[in-house]
N, C-alpha and C positions, 0 to 999 in steps of 0.2 A: 382509513383502512376499512372501518366498519361500513361506511357509506359507499365504497367503490370497489369492494372485493369481488363483485360479480357472481355471488352465490345465489343466483335466482332460482336454482333448482331445489333448494331446501324447501320442504313442504311446510305449510302452516300447521302448527300443532292442533290436536283435536280441541283443546281449550284456548287456542290462540285467537287473538283479536285481529280481524282483517284490516282494521283501521290503523294498526301498528305494524303489521307484517310487511317488511321490506320498505318501511317509511322511516327515514333516518330521524327527522325532527320529532315525529310522534314517539319514536322509540326513546329518544333522549328525554323527552318530557315524562314518559311513563317510568323510566329508570329514576329520574329525579324524585318522583312521588313515592316510589316503592322503597328505595334504598334505606332511608332513615328508619322506616318501619321494620324492614328486614333486619337491620342492624340491632334494633332494640328488642325484637321479639325473642321469646325464650327458645323457640325452635326455628326461627327464621322463615316460617311459612304461614303462621296464623297471627292475625293482627288485632285481635280483640283484647279487652282489658286483662283477661286471664293470662295472656301471654306477654303483653307489652309491659305490664307493671312488674311482674317478677323478673322478666328479662332485663328491664332497666335496673332493678335492684341488684341483680347478679353482676352487671357490668360496673355498677358503682362500687360494689364490694371488691371486684377485681382491681379497679383503678386504685382504691384506697390501699389494698394489699400490696400492689406493685410499688406504689409511691412510698409507702412506709418501709417496705423491705429495701428499696433502693437508697432511700435517704439514710436508713440506719446503717447500711454498709458504707455509704459516703465515699464511694470509690471514684466517682466521675467528676472531672473538672467542668467548669462552665463552658470551656472551649469545646470539649468533646461532646457536650450535650447540644451544641448549637445546630447540629445536623439532624437531630431526632425529629423536630417538627417537619423537616423536609421529607424524611422517611414516612411519617404519618400521612402527610399530604399525598405523597406518591401512591401509597397503599389505598387511600380513599379514592383517588382517581382511577386506579386499577379496578377497584370494586365497581365503581360507576360504569367504567368502560365495558367491563364484562357483562354487566346486567343490561346495558343498552344494546350490546351486540346480540345478546340472547333475544331481546324483544325484536330487534331488527331482522334476525335470521329466522326466528320461529314463531313470532307473534305472541310469545309467552315467556315467562321466567323459567326457562329450561336450564338445568334439571337439578335433581337432588345433589349430584356431585358438584355442580357449579355453585350451588348455594352454600355447600360445605366449604368450598374454597373461599368464597366471599366472606363467610363468617370467620374463617381462620385468619384472613387478612385483617378483618376488623379487630380481632383480639390483639394482633400484633401492633396495629396502629394505636389502639388504646394504651397498650403498654408503653409504646414510644412516647406518647403524650405525657403519661405519668412519670416517666423517667426524665423527660425534658424539663419539668417544672423544678425550679430551684427550691432548696429546703426552706420552708416557711418558719420552722423552728429548729433549734439545734437538735441533732439526733439524741434520743433518750431511750431509756429502757422500755418506755411505753410503746415506741414504734416497733420494738422487737416482739411485743405481745400483739399489737394490732395487726401486723402483717400476716402472721399465720392464721389468726382468727378470721380475718376478713376473707382470705383466700380459701380456707377450708369451708367456711359458711357458704361462700359463693359456689364452690364446687358441689357442695351438698344440695343446694337448690337446683343446680343444673341436672344432677343425677336423679333426684327424687322422683320425677314423673316416670322415669323408665326403670326404676329399681326392680320392680317385679319381673319385667321382661328380661332385664340383665341377669337376674338370678336364675330364671328359667333357661335362657339361652346358654348360660355358662355350663349347664349340665351336659350340653351337646357340643361343647367347644371343638372337639376333634372331628366332627362330621364334615365341616367345611374343608379341613385339610385333607381328609380322605377323598372327598369328591374332587378336589383339585389334583391330587395325585393320580387318580383314575383317569382324569381328563388328559393329563400330560402323557400318560402311558398310551392312551388311545391316539393322541395326536402324533406321537413318535412312531406308531406302528406303520407297517407297509400298507400301501393301498391309497385310494383317493377319498375314502370315507372315514369319519371319526365320530366319536360320541363325546358330548360335553355333559358332565354330571354337575347337578346343583343340589344343595341340601334342601331340607324342607323350607317352604316359603311361608314363614310366619314370624311373629314377634318382631325383632329388631331388623331382620335381614330378609326382606321380600325378594323373590327371584327377579332378576333384572332382564332375563332373556326368556321368551316364551317357549314352552315345550313343543316338540315336534321336529319334523325333518325340514332343513333349511339349506338353501344354496346362496351364493354370493349376492344374487340380485334381490334377495329378500330384505336387505337392510344393511346399513353401514357396519353394524356390529358383526353381522354374519360374514360380510366381506373381510373385515379385519381379522376375525378368527381364522378363516380359511386361508387367507394370505399368510398369516403367521405360521400356521402348521403345514402349509403347502398341500391343502386338501381341496376337494371340489364340493363336498357336502358335509353337513354336520347334523347328527341326531341329538337334540337336547332333551335330557331326562331330568325331571325334578322329583326328588324322593317324596313319596306320598306321606310317609310317617318318619318319625325319629327312629334311628336304629336301636336305641335303648328302650323304646316303648313296646 
């Protein structure tokens, strides 16, 4: 499907590699080289030691936590565990296929949303492998201690790099909801024009749509918004400052 879907009109991304763009074999090779690094990286996008080492540690802690928790509960028979490796393999193939499709269609690993999906599938696959392994030791009280400690420590390592941004953005938690409400009111109003409101573009949530006046021909996202609200044009407004500042 990736190689023969005929989407020859998709543009090469600004950072795309023309040697990969619309080349199936090259895209498969590129995906094969990137996927393990993307899976182990702390943020899925940077592949130096500062991100690979803690990312690997977090996944090891998650694996230990899930394994210990599952074995301590001891609820699953060997027969019902037999399909978990199949699930893990299917998820790994899905991650690889999505990444290869991205290279094939855009010449790059597009986009942040797609990377988030791949990382989510990777966590589920890792949990499936941990649950599939039979108990090496009889369940004991130590597993009840190891499970929460490993999971909480892994979660702490994941959150730590963004804790300052999380704390700051939580102060303006309601702004995104207000912007969305104003957008829906504008989209439901009479006429062929609408306004799309976005909160301040900083911290954890940068603006995904550029400001200004747009019509359907300006991009797939503009076409999708206008088709959904049955409009012909949209004015995108990004708040310059936080409402509480």
